[in-house]
C-alpha positions in Angstrom: -17.2 6.6 38.2 -14.1 8.6 39.3 -12.0 5.4 39.2 -13.1 4.8 35.6 -12.2 8.4 34.5 -8.8 8.2 36.2 -8.1 4.8 34.7 -9.1 6.1 31.3 -6.8 9.1 31.6 -3.9 6.9 32.7 -4.4 4.5 29.8 -4.6 7.3 27.2 -1.4 8.8 28.6 0.4 5.4 28.7 -0.6 4.8 25.1 0.8 8.2 24.0 4.0 7.7 26.0 4.8 4.4 24.5 5.5 3.3 20.9 1.8 3.2 19.9 0.0 4.7 17.0 -3.5 4.9 15.5 -3.6 4.6 11.7 -6.1 5.2 9.0 -5.2 4.0 5.5 -6.5 3.3 2.0 -5.2 1.0 -0.7 -3.8 2.9 -3.7 -4.3 -0.2 -5.8 -8.0 0.7 -5.8 -7.2 3.2 -8.5 -7.3 0.4 -11.0 -11.1 0.5 -10.7 -11.0 3.3 -13.3 -10.0 0.6 -15.9 -12.5 -2.1 -15.0 -16.3 -2.3 -15.1 -16.2 -2.9 -11.4 -15.1 -1.0 -8.2 -13.1 -2.2 -5.3 -12.3 0.2 -2.4 -10.1 -1.0 0.5 -9.6 0.9 3.7 -8.2 0.1 7.1 -8.3 1.3 10.7 -5.5 0.0 12.9 -3.8 0.4 16.2 -0.1 -0.5 16.6 1.4 -1.1 20.0 5.1 -1.9 19.8 5.5 -5.1 17.7 1.8 -5.9 17.5 -0.9 -4.2 15.3 -4.7 -4.8 15.4 -6.5 -3.9 12.2 -10.1 -3.5 11.2 -10.3 -3.6 7.4 -13.3 -2.3 5.5 -13.8 -3.3 1.8 -16.5 -2.6 -0.7 -16.8 -4.3 -4.1 -19.3 -3.4 -6.8 -19.8 -5.0 -10.2 -21.7 -2.9 -12.8 -22.0 -5.7 -15.3 -23.0 -8.5 -12.9 -25.4 -6.6 -10.5 -23.4 -7.8 -7.5 -22.2 -6.0 -4.4 -20.0 -7.2 -1.6 -18.9 -5.6 1.7 -16.5 -7.1 4.1 -14.9 -6.4 7.4 -13.0 -8.3 10.1 -10.3 -8.3 12.6 -6.6 -8.9 11.9 -3.5 -9.1 14.0 -0.1 -8.3 12.6 3.3 -9.1 14.2 6.5 -7.2 13.6 9.1 -9.9 14.4 12.2 -7.8 13.6 12.0 -4.6 15.6 12.9 -1.6 13.6 12.9 -3.2 10.1 9.2 -2.8 9.3 8.6 -6.4 8.1 5.3 -7.9 9.3 3.2 -11.0 9.0 -0.6 -10.7 9.4 -3.5 -13.1 9.8 -7.2 -12.5 10.1 -8.9 -13.6 13.3 -12.3 -13.0 11.8 -13.3 -12.1 8.3 -16.9 -11.7 7.2 -18.5 -10.5 4.0 -22.1 -9.9 2.8 -23.4 -10.2 -0.8 -26.4 -8.4 -2.2 -27.7 -7.7 -5.7 -29.5 -9.6 -8.4 -26.7 -12.2 -8.8 -26.0 -12.6 -5.1 -25.7 -16.2 -3.8 -28.5 -17.7 -1.8 -26.5 -17.6 1.4 -25.2 -14.0 1.4 -23.0 -14.3 4.5 -19.4 -15.3 3.8 -16.9 -16.3 6.5 -13.3 -16.7 5.3 -9.7 -16.0 6.1 -6.8 -13.8 4.9 -3.0 -13.8 5.5 -0.5 -11.3 4.4 3.1 -10.2 4.6 4.5 -6.8 3.9 6.8 -3.9 4.9 5.8 -0.8 6.8 7.7 2.5 6.0 7.0 5.1 8.7 7.3 8.8 7.9 6.3 11.6 10.2 2.5 11.4 10.4 2.3 9.2 7.3 2.9 5.5 6.4 3.4 3.5 3.2 2.9 -0.2 3.3 3.4 -2.6 0.4 1.9 -6.0 1.1 1.1 -9.4 -0.5 -2.2 -11.0 0.6 -3.8 -14.4 0.1 -7.6 -14.4 0.6 -9.3 -17.6 1.8 -6.0 -19.2 2.7 -7.7 -22.5 3.7 -10.0 -22.7 0.7 -13.1 -22.9 2.7 -15.2 -20.6 0.5 -13.6 -21.1 -2.9 -16.9 -21.4 -4.8 -18.5 -18.2 -3.7 -15.3 -16.2 -3.8 -14.8 -17.3 -7.4 -18.2 -15.8 -8.3 -17.0 -12.6 -6.7 -13.7 -12.6 -8.6 -15.6 -13.2 -11.9 -17.8 -10.2 -11.2 -15.0 -8.0 -9.8 -11.7 -8.6 -11.6 -9.7 -6.8 -8.9 -10.9 -9.4 -6.3 -8.4 -12.2 -6.8 -7.1 -14.8 -4.4 -3.6 -13.3 -4.4 -3.3 -9.5 -4.2 -0.4 -7.1 -4.2 -1.5 -3.8 -2.6 -0.1 -0.5 -1.4 -1.7 0.9 1.7 -1.0 4.5 2.5 -2.4 6.7 5.2 -2.0 8.8 8.2 -0.6 8.1 11.7 -2.1 9.8 14.7 
């Protein structure tokens, strides 16, 4: 038990001593939900260590006109190939979503992919990150995702977003 406690303290100290950061962000593009009969809220928890970032996105979509809800999460890895410039490329390792509501498909579980590129602008304790994403890059779930994009207009295959949040 003592070894585990000592190892944990060393790992926490090493993470804080290096170029690592824990981030919590929300997509400001979600503000367009005020103009549609549907809601989409995107958030993200991520941990960046040097040129690699691991993210857990959380997304919720609700259509008031189609009686359809969709929640998704996953695991994504981003790579910053040009150190110091902020450009990144990201791909999802796992992306899963779940439909419910009166118009939900018979098979409510959805497994798909996402890829994105963007730029990270770091400010003291704050970040701004414009990005372009493509959902279901390999077209494996095109039919069920088209049902979702009809119910929630903000849910498109290509999306330009602006993630903002805090760095800890």
